[in-house]
VMD Tcl script that draws the C-alpha trace (Angstrom):
set ca {
  {12.95 27.15 -81.26}
  {11.59 30.30 -79.70}
  {13.96 33.00 -78.67}
  {12.81 35.71 -76.18}
  {14.79 38.91 -75.60}
  {14.22 40.52 -72.10}
  {15.52 43.86 -70.87}
  {14.80 46.53 -68.23}
  {13.45 49.84 -69.79}
  {14.92 52.82 -67.85}
  {16.54 56.28 -68.57}
  {20.22 55.70 -68.26}
  {21.40 59.26 -69.34}
  {19.82 61.25 -66.55}
  {17.25 62.89 -68.80}
  {13.78 61.54 -69.38}
  {14.29 60.06 -72.83}
  {11.73 57.31 -72.32}
  {8.19 58.51 -72.68}
  {4.73 56.93 -72.96}
  {3.64 55.80 -76.39}
  {7.25 55.46 -77.75}
  {7.87 52.14 -79.51}
  {10.89 50.02 -80.01}
  {11.78 46.75 -81.62}
  {14.44 44.06 -80.91}
  {15.88 42.60 -84.13}
  {18.12 39.81 -85.22}
  {21.03 41.17 -87.29}
  {22.67 39.28 -90.22}
  {25.05 36.76 -88.86}
  {28.52 35.77 -90.11}
  {29.21 32.03 -90.08}
  {27.42 31.93 -86.77}
  {25.32 28.87 -87.17}
  {26.73 25.25 -87.29}
  {24.79 22.52 -88.93}
  {24.46 19.34 -86.77}
  {25.15 16.85 -89.56}
  {27.76 18.29 -91.77}
  {29.23 20.42 -89.15}
  {29.87 23.43 -91.42}
  {28.95 27.01 -90.63}
  {26.31 29.29 -92.22}
  {25.20 32.75 -91.68}
  {21.85 33.56 -89.98}
  {19.43 35.94 -91.80}
  {18.17 39.29 -90.35}
  {14.83 39.14 -88.50}
  {12.58 41.88 -87.25}
  {11.08 41.31 -83.85}
  {7.58 42.48 -82.53}
  {7.05 46.13 -81.93}
  {6.56 47.22 -78.33}
  {4.86 50.33 -77.13}
  {5.86 51.91 -73.78}
  {2.86 52.62 -71.58}
  {2.76 54.40 -68.16}
  {-0.11 54.27 -65.73}
  {-2.65 57.05 -65.67}
  {-5.86 58.23 -63.98}
  {-9.12 59.13 -65.60}
  {-11.98 60.71 -63.71}
  {-15.72 61.22 -64.49}
  {-18.95 62.35 -62.79}
  {-20.93 59.49 -61.46}
  {-24.19 59.30 -63.59}
  {-26.07 57.40 -60.97}
  {-26.18 60.35 -58.61}
  {-28.31 63.21 -60.03}
  {-28.18 66.95 -59.27}
  {-29.43 67.55 -55.84}
  {-31.47 70.05 -53.85}
  {-30.68 70.80 -50.32}
  {-32.31 72.77 -47.48}
  {-29.79 74.73 -45.29}
  {-28.52 74.09 -42.72}
  {-28.17 70.40 -43.07}
  {-25.48 68.03 -41.95}
  {-23.86 65.06 -43.75}
  {-24.90 65.95 -47.27}
  {-23.38 64.14 -50.25}
  {-22.19 67.04 -52.29}
  {-20.36 65.21 -55.03}
  {-20.01 61.73 -56.48}
  {-17.23 60.86 -59.09}
  {-15.53 57.91 -60.73}
  {-11.74 57.32 -60.71}
  {-10.24 54.73 -63.15}
  {-6.74 53.48 -63.50}
  {-5.43 52.67 -66.94}
  {-4.91 48.86 -67.91}
  {-1.14 49.29 -67.97}
  {-0.53 49.44 -64.20}
  {-1.98 50.10 -60.79}
  {-1.72 53.60 -59.32}
  {-1.10 54.63 -55.75}
  {-3.47 57.50 -55.21}
  {-2.15 60.10 -52.82}
  {-4.28 63.31 -53.40}
  {-7.78 64.27 -54.37}
  {-8.42 67.99 -55.11}
  {-11.80 69.61 -54.82}
  {-12.54 73.12 -56.36}
  {-15.98 74.70 -55.72}
  {-17.46 76.45 -58.80}
  {-20.44 78.84 -58.63}
  {-23.43 77.72 -60.74}
  {-26.09 80.28 -59.67}
  {-25.97 83.26 -57.40}
  {-22.99 84.04 -55.16}
  {-24.07 82.91 -51.62}
  {-23.39 79.21 -52.17}
  {-19.63 78.36 -52.56}
  {-17.00 76.20 -50.88}
  {-17.32 78.39 -47.80}
  {-20.67 77.01 -47.13}
  {-19.48 73.40 -46.97}
  {-17.97 72.56 -43.53}
  {-16.51 69.37 -42.04}
  {-15.96 67.77 -45.51}
  {-14.49 64.46 -46.09}
  {-14.17 61.69 -48.84}
  {-15.29 58.07 -49.04}
  {-13.71 55.66 -51.52}
  {-15.55 52.60 -52.64}
  {-13.97 49.76 -54.78}
  {-15.57 48.03 -57.68}
  {-17.10 45.36 -55.35}
  {-19.00 48.03 -53.53}
  {-16.84 47.94 -50.36}
  {-15.69 50.98 -48.50}
  {-11.90 51.00 -48.69}
  {-10.99 54.36 -47.56}
  {-12.47 57.45 -45.47}
  {-10.39 60.62 -45.34}
  {-9.83 62.73 -42.23}
  {-12.44 65.57 -41.92}
  {-11.50 69.06 -43.17}
  {-13.18 71.62 -41.14}
  {-13.24 74.43 -43.87}
  {-13.29 74.27 -47.56}
  {-11.85 77.00 -49.63}
  {-14.34 79.35 -51.20}
  {-12.21 80.00 -54.43}
  {-9.21 77.70 -54.37}
  {-8.62 74.05 -54.72}
  {-8.91 71.99 -51.44}
  {-6.53 69.00 -51.33}
  {-7.33 65.86 -49.33}
  {-4.35 63.66 -48.64}
  {-5.39 60.13 -49.27}
  {-3.71 56.83 -49.42}
  {-5.19 53.82 -51.41}
  {-4.08 51.66 -54.32}
  {-6.30 51.69 -57.53}
  {-5.71 48.38 -59.46}
  {-5.08 48.54 -63.16}
  {-8.28 48.81 -65.32}
  {-10.39 49.18 -62.18}
  {-12.95 51.95 -61.46}
  {-13.60 53.17 -57.89}
  {-16.23 55.73 -56.86}
  {-15.36 58.76 -54.83}
  {-18.01 60.48 -52.66}
  {-17.63 63.93 -51.18}
  {-19.71 64.66 -47.95}
  {-20.01 67.90 -46.03}
  {-22.13 69.98 -43.67}
  {-24.16 72.73 -45.41}
  {-24.17 76.03 -43.54}
  {-27.24 78.25 -42.95}
  {-27.78 81.55 -44.73}
  {-27.67 80.53 -48.40}
  {-30.11 82.24 -50.69}
  {-32.72 79.96 -52.20}
  {-31.96 78.68 -55.66}
  {-28.23 79.61 -55.43}
  {-26.03 76.52 -56.53}
  {-22.66 75.21 -56.49}
  {-20.75 72.25 -57.91}
  {-17.40 70.65 -57.17}
  {-14.51 70.10 -59.69}
  {-12.66 66.89 -58.95}
  {-9.22 65.69 -59.84}
  {-6.84 63.09 -58.50}
  {-2.98 62.50 -58.34}
  {-1.00 59.41 -57.73}
  {2.13 57.30 -58.56}
  {2.15 54.50 -60.81}
  {2.94 51.19 -58.98}
  {5.41 49.85 -61.60}
  {7.01 52.70 -63.35}
  {6.94 55.01 -60.23}
  {5.77 57.87 -62.35}
  {3.52 60.64 -60.97}
  {0.25 61.07 -62.82}
  {-2.60 63.50 -62.48}
  {-6.06 63.08 -64.00}
  {-7.88 65.88 -65.81}
  {-10.65 67.82 -63.94}
  {-14.29 66.99 -64.25}
  {-17.38 68.95 -62.82}
  {-19.63 67.08 -60.50}
  {-23.39 67.43 -59.66}
  {-25.01 70.77 -59.18}
  {-26.25 71.29 -55.45}
  {-29.01 73.82 -55.31}
  {-30.24 75.51 -52.22}
  {-34.04 75.14 -51.80}
  {-36.75 75.94 -49.23}
  {-38.29 72.81 -47.61}
  {-42.02 72.17 -47.51}
  {-44.51 69.71 -46.20}
  {-47.36 69.69 -48.49}
  {-50.77 68.35 -47.38}
  {-53.79 67.25 -49.49}
  {-56.95 65.21 -49.05}
  {-56.65 61.49 -49.48}
  {-59.33 59.08 -50.69}
  {-62.51 60.29 -48.89}
  {-65.50 57.91 -48.31}
  {-68.70 59.19 -49.64}
  {-71.51 60.43 -47.38}
  {-73.38 57.67 -45.73}
  {-75.23 55.97 -42.69}
  {-73.04 54.04 -40.36}
  {-74.05 51.83 -37.41}
  {-73.34 52.89 -33.89}
  {-70.42 51.00 -32.36}
  {-68.70 50.36 -35.64}
  {-65.33 51.72 -36.62}
  {-65.31 53.68 -39.86}
  {-62.90 55.92 -41.90}
  {-63.75 59.54 -41.31}
  {-61.04 61.35 -43.13}
  {-57.80 60.68 -44.97}
  {-54.97 63.07 -45.95}
  {-51.48 63.00 -47.33}
  {-48.32 64.59 -46.50}
  {-45.44 65.00 -48.95}
  {-42.07 66.23 -47.69}
  {-40.13 68.15 -50.35}
  {-36.28 68.96 -50.32}
  {-36.10 68.07 -46.44}
  {-36.95 65.25 -44.06}
  {-39.69 66.15 -41.45}
  {-40.95 64.75 -38.17}
  {-44.81 64.75 -37.64}
  {-45.54 65.60 -33.94}
  {-49.15 66.45 -33.77}
  {-52.43 66.31 -35.82}
  {-55.43 68.42 -35.01}
  {-58.94 67.59 -36.19}
  {-62.48 69.00 -35.65}
  {-66.04 67.82 -36.25}
  {-68.01 70.06 -38.51}
  {-70.93 70.07 -36.11}
  {-70.73 71.05 -32.48}
  {-74.05 69.44 -31.54}
  {-74.05 67.01 -28.69}
  {-75.50 64.29 -30.93}
  {-72.41 64.83 -33.20}
  {-69.61 64.83 -30.56}
  {-71.47 62.25 -28.63}
  {-71.41 59.98 -31.56}
  {-67.70 59.52 -31.31}
  {-66.20 57.16 -28.72}
  {-62.76 58.09 -29.84}
  {-60.62 58.70 -32.90}
  {-57.70 56.65 -34.25}
  {-54.83 57.91 -36.37}
  {-53.29 55.36 -38.77}
  {-50.28 55.41 -40.94}
  {-49.95 54.19 -44.56}
  {-49.86 50.53 -43.77}
  {-52.92 50.84 -41.36}
  {-50.98 50.82 -38.03}
  {-52.57 52.84 -35.25}
  {-50.06 55.55 -34.34}
  {-52.28 57.80 -32.06}
  {-55.62 58.00 -30.50}
  {-57.60 61.01 -29.30}
  {-60.91 61.83 -27.59}
  {-63.28 64.55 -28.93}
  {-63.91 67.41 -26.68}
  {-67.67 67.82 -26.06}
  {-67.30 71.50 -25.80}
  {-65.17 72.29 -28.82}
  {-65.77 69.25 -30.99}
  {-62.00 69.02 -31.51}
  {-59.34 66.41 -30.94}
  {-55.56 66.33 -30.98}
  {-53.18 63.43 -31.72}
  {-50.00 64.30 -29.84}
  {-46.56 62.65 -29.23}
  {-46.27 61.09 -32.67}
  {-42.54 61.88 -33.47}
  {-43.00 60.24 -36.94}
  {-40.02 60.53 -39.33}
  {-41.03 61.38 -42.90}
  {-37.90 61.23 -45.09}
  {-38.27 63.04 -48.40}
  {-36.75 59.93 -50.05}
  {-39.91 57.95 -49.22}
  {-42.31 60.48 -50.79}
  {-45.91 60.85 -49.95}
  {-47.29 59.32 -46.70}
  {-51.06 58.63 -46.31}
  {-52.79 59.03 -42.94}
  {-56.27 57.91 -41.88}
  {-58.47 59.17 -39.17}
  {-60.81 56.24 -38.10}
  {-63.92 56.99 -36.02}
  {-64.91 54.53 -33.25}
  {-68.68 55.40 -33.12}
  {-70.72 55.38 -30.04}
  {-73.66 53.13 -29.53}
  {-77.09 54.54 -30.45}
  {-80.43 54.08 -28.57}
  {-81.88 54.22 -25.10}
  {-79.09 55.14 -22.63}
  {-76.62 55.75 -25.34}
  {-76.24 58.49 -28.03}
  {-79.13 60.13 -30.11}
  {-79.67 58.84 -33.56}
  {-78.36 60.68 -36.74}
  {-75.30 62.29 -35.10}
  {-73.31 63.83 -37.97}
  {-69.68 62.91 -37.79}
  {-67.83 64.96 -40.49}
  {-64.09 65.07 -39.69}
  {-62.00 68.19 -40.68}
  {-58.20 68.53 -40.66}
  {-57.64 71.62 -38.61}
  {-53.81 71.68 -38.27}
  {-50.47 70.04 -37.84}
  {-47.27 70.30 -35.80}
  {-44.06 69.19 -37.44}
  {-40.26 69.73 -37.38}
  {-37.78 69.90 -40.24}
  {-34.34 68.25 -40.22}
  {-32.73 71.18 -38.44}
  {-35.20 70.93 -35.54}
  {-37.28 74.03 -36.48}
  {-40.83 73.61 -35.25}
  {-43.87 74.66 -37.28}
  {-47.39 74.77 -35.79}
  {-50.32 75.34 -38.14}
  {-54.00 75.73 -37.14}
  {-57.23 76.77 -38.92}
  {-57.05 75.04 -42.16}
  {-59.94 76.04 -44.53}
  {-62.83 73.54 -43.94}
  {-63.74 73.79 -47.63}
  {-60.45 72.36 -48.50}
  {-59.79 69.78 -45.73}
  {-63.04 68.11 -44.81}
  {-64.30 64.56 -45.15}
  {-67.91 63.71 -45.95}
  {-70.64 63.05 -43.47}
  {-71.15 59.92 -41.50}
  {-74.62 59.70 -39.96}
  {-74.50 57.46 -36.92}
  {-77.74 55.42 -36.50}
  {-78.85 52.24 -34.75}
  {-79.69 50.62 -38.21}
  {-80.53 51.69 -41.62}
  {-82.18 50.13 -44.70}
  {-80.30 49.18 -47.91}
  {-82.10 48.64 -51.29}
  {-81.08 46.38 -54.07}
  {-83.30 45.75 -57.13}
  {-84.16 42.21 -58.06}
  {-84.58 40.72 -61.56}
  {-88.15 40.83 -62.82}
  {-89.62 37.54 -63.92}
  {-90.33 39.13 -67.36}
  {-89.53 42.49 -68.83}
  {-92.15 42.09 -71.56}
  {-95.21 44.49 -71.03}
  {-98.54 42.87 -71.42}
  {-102.19 43.14 -70.24}
  {-103.13 41.81 -66.88}
  {-101.47 41.85 -63.49}
  {-97.76 42.64 -63.87}
  {-94.84 43.22 -61.51}
  {-93.32 46.62 -62.54}
  {-90.87 46.77 -59.85}
  {-89.08 44.53 -57.52}
  {-86.55 45.28 -54.79}
  {-84.93 43.77 -51.73}
  {-84.77 45.92 -48.65}
  {-82.28 44.78 -45.88}
  {-81.75 46.16 -42.33}
  {-78.08 46.81 -41.77}
  {-76.81 46.73 -38.18}
  {-80.21 46.59 -36.43}
  {-83.86 46.22 -37.27}
  {-85.54 49.09 -38.95}
  {-89.21 50.03 -39.38}
  {-91.07 51.87 -42.30}
  {-94.53 53.03 -42.90}
  {-94.53 54.90 -46.17}
  {-93.29 54.12 -49.64}
  {-93.84 55.91 -52.96}
  {-93.22 54.69 -56.43}
  {-92.83 56.79 -59.59}
  {-94.16 55.27 -62.81}
  {-93.59 56.70 -66.15}
  {-95.12 55.23 -69.37}
  {-94.72 55.95 -73.10}
  {-98.00 54.21 -74.00}
  {-100.68 56.38 -75.64}
  {-103.66 54.14 -74.84}
  {-102.38 51.71 -72.15}
  {-103.80 51.93 -68.61}
  {-102.05 51.09 -65.30}
  {-104.16 50.62 -62.28}
  {-105.78 52.74 -63.43}
  {-107.70 53.43 -60.19}
  {-106.03 53.23 -56.80}
  {-107.57 49.98 -56.21}
  {-105.67 48.65 -59.20}
  {-102.32 49.13 -57.59}
  {-101.01 46.40 -55.21}
  {-97.95 46.15 -52.93}
  {-96.53 42.73 -52.11}
  {-94.01 41.89 -49.35}
  {-92.45 38.53 -49.58}
  {-95.12 37.34 -52.07}
  {-98.01 38.49 -49.83}
  {-100.31 41.41 -50.72}
  {-100.00 43.90 -47.96}
  {-102.04 46.67 -49.61}
  {-104.94 46.10 -47.34}
  {-102.79 46.85 -44.24}
  {-102.37 50.39 -45.20}
  {-104.39 52.94 -43.62}
  {-106.67 53.51 -46.43}
  {-106.71 49.94 -47.63}
  {-105.70 51.19 -51.07}
  {-102.87 53.07 -52.70}
  {-102.86 56.82 -53.08}
  {-102.45 57.57 -56.76}
  {-101.55 60.95 -58.26}
  {-101.39 61.38 -62.07}
  {-98.93 63.97 -63.38}
  {-99.10 63.70 -67.26}
  {-97.32 60.52 -68.36}
  {-96.05 60.00 -64.70}
  {-98.01 58.46 -61.92}
  {-96.98 58.76 -58.26}
  {-98.18 55.61 -56.27}
  {-97.98 55.98 -52.52}
  {-98.68 53.40 -49.79}
  {-98.98 54.53 -46.09}
  {-99.28 52.13 -43.25}
  {-100.89 52.92 -40.00}
  {-98.78 50.33 -38.24}
  {-94.98 50.38 -39.19}
  {-93.61 47.50 -40.98}
  {-90.50 45.92 -39.46}
  {-87.38 44.52 -41.21}
  {-85.20 42.45 -38.91}
  {-81.41 42.42 -39.31}
  {-80.35 39.54 -41.37}
  {-83.87 38.92 -42.74}
  {-84.49 41.13 -45.75}
  {-87.77 41.53 -47.39}
  {-88.82 41.65 -51.07}
  {-91.16 44.42 -52.18}
  {-93.17 44.14 -55.62}
  {-95.33 46.76 -57.16}
  {-98.15 45.07 -59.15}
  {-100.82 47.04 -60.98}
  {-103.43 45.92 -63.51}
  {-102.23 46.69 -66.91}
  {-105.04 47.36 -69.54}
  {-105.95 49.38 -72.54}
  {-104.19 49.16 -75.84}
  {-100.48 48.60 -75.82}
  {-98.42 49.29 -79.00}
  {-95.08 47.70 -79.88}
  {-92.06 49.25 -78.20}
  {-94.15 51.11 -75.69}
  {-92.70 50.80 -72.31}
  {-93.27 51.66 -68.55}
  {-90.39 52.56 -66.15}
  {-90.69 52.36 -62.31}
  {-88.53 53.55 -59.54}
  {-88.46 54.68 -55.88}
  {-87.07 58.21 -56.51}
  {-84.54 60.02 -54.08}
  {-86.19 63.49 -53.82}
  {-84.22 64.17 -50.68}
  {-80.92 63.52 -52.17}
  {-78.26 63.46 -49.43}
  {-80.23 65.53 -46.91}
  {-80.70 63.82 -43.71}
  {-83.32 64.80 -41.10}
  {-85.15 63.27 -38.23}
  {-88.66 63.99 -37.08}
  {-91.91 62.16 -36.53}
  {-93.30 59.88 -39.23}
  {-96.09 62.36 -40.29}
  {-93.78 65.23 -40.83}
  {-91.43 63.18 -42.80}
  {-94.28 61.77 -45.00}
  {-95.61 65.18 -45.64}
  {-92.26 66.48 -46.71}
  {-92.54 64.63 -50.00}
  {-90.23 61.79 -49.18}
  {-90.29 58.56 -51.22}
  {-89.57 56.39 -48.23}
  {-90.07 56.92 -44.47}
  {-88.22 54.64 -42.04}
  {-87.06 54.45 -38.51}
  {-84.16 52.91 -36.51}
  {-86.48 52.78 -33.53}
  {-83.73 54.24 -31.45}
  {-85.90 56.64 -29.26}
  {-87.17 55.81 -25.85}
  {-90.99 54.60 -26.11}
  {-90.62 54.60 -29.85}
  {-93.67 55.38 -31.78}
  {-94.71 57.06 -34.93}
  {-94.65 60.34 -33.01}
  {-91.03 60.10 -31.82}
  {-88.32 61.93 -33.58}
  {-86.33 58.92 -34.80}
  {-87.89 58.84 -38.32}
  {-85.98 59.38 -41.56}
  {-86.73 60.01 -45.27}
  {-85.06 58.62 -48.40}
  {-82.14 61.12 -47.93}
  {-78.90 59.22 -48.12}
  {-80.21 55.82 -48.96}
  {-77.98 54.14 -51.42}
  {-79.14 52.57 -54.86}
  {-82.70 53.84 -53.98}
  {-83.30 55.54 -57.36}
  {-82.42 52.64 -59.69}
  {-85.32 51.99 -62.11}
  {-86.77 48.98 -63.91}
  {-88.48 48.96 -67.32}
  {-90.98 46.78 -69.12}
  {-91.36 47.04 -72.98}
  {-94.13 45.75 -75.31}
}
mol new
graphics top color blue
foreach p $ca { graphics top sphere $p radius 0.5 }
foreach p [lrange $ca 0 end-1] q [lrange $ca 1 end] { graphics top cylinder $p $q radius 0.2 }
display resetview
């Protein structure tokens, strides 16, 4: 048989003689002829027996700083700031009816940030399932140096942990870097034993006053290039990073680096895009100031979302007769911003340094050539007619013309010959020898030590249609004595680098350019019109090819 002894535990003498962690045991004492046997019906005495020891427990509360909420920085004034986040746990013995939460401000740094700067404070209680179970009434004023008590009313089940949040408005006038934290404790009555219990005190997160900032920087900037008129291209990209505060972006101001009519006229309009590529504003460039403004943006930038990227796209104008002049330089600069902080204070900035906030040049043309070297049939150097260089030239956007090309040939051979006279150099286009089409019917050859400059000039421009690229091959006569490991390297150099100019073809050829071309955009286009370009800004132009013995 199992025998259970049950009793109520209470203080019967009027004094609190029953306390937590006391132990007691119910025992069987030695009996005296108190057990009758069922068969013989005689009596025997029961033996003594010690029962299980019981420990008296009373419900209690344990508090802690919630580790999932870090120390915070705040810009004053600011409303509805979480200034403390804590945990409240009931012991496993019994539930606790929580009746009071006490908050005590503690100065951490400086003297201007204490409880007196925390107005309209209130408390939120979240249960272990993440549900809001209680919101306290608002206290208009928090004590600067004494404890502020919030009367609450919720039950905390045994062995459960709830989260307690303290929210408040932060007043203005706090010195930057001054800091405060809240000390937290709770009081309640145990549900079973009806005993009052108060937790220990724990310090919460440090809340530091900071000065907000909206930091700007260049984003990913496309390199300088030619672009086709009528296309949309990225002209500039910048980033904005809100720090310690939330901001609203209201306006963005941009300039073009050139005030020439060909530059402002090269822009049909500008588009401002956000981080995901959505157009959030458009603007027209002023022909007199070469500036533009994106207004009415009202774009929220929470500090919690970090850096935002903005792109200024250029919708370019058409180029040609009845449209804009060729080679308009569209270089976009960020000139200024207008924005608001979370308190509504407006900041307007203008005149950013062009050296720090400027994109790269976009030269708007009707069409432009693109070079891409092609594999040689052999890279072994030998006597006879050989292809030293082979490249594909494409017209991007619209057809282009050209009438001058110069190759630079460098050799390590001591006794080998290339050409060697002008008549020995041939230029092929799509497999056809076009050397005889040049003005002199031969190449112009200049020897400079181990380097030979081979130039072909055509009296009538050669045309490359859009979508129909051409293959150019340089083929000299190779002779003399070639030794093992001697080599010859050929390229169309890029002496003009990234410099873009327009003039007539003669001026451009005499400038020392390696390639003279035109987008044929001028009215009554001819070799004498100012729509001719040099090798400046042509991509992949200077890639070389080498043959080795």
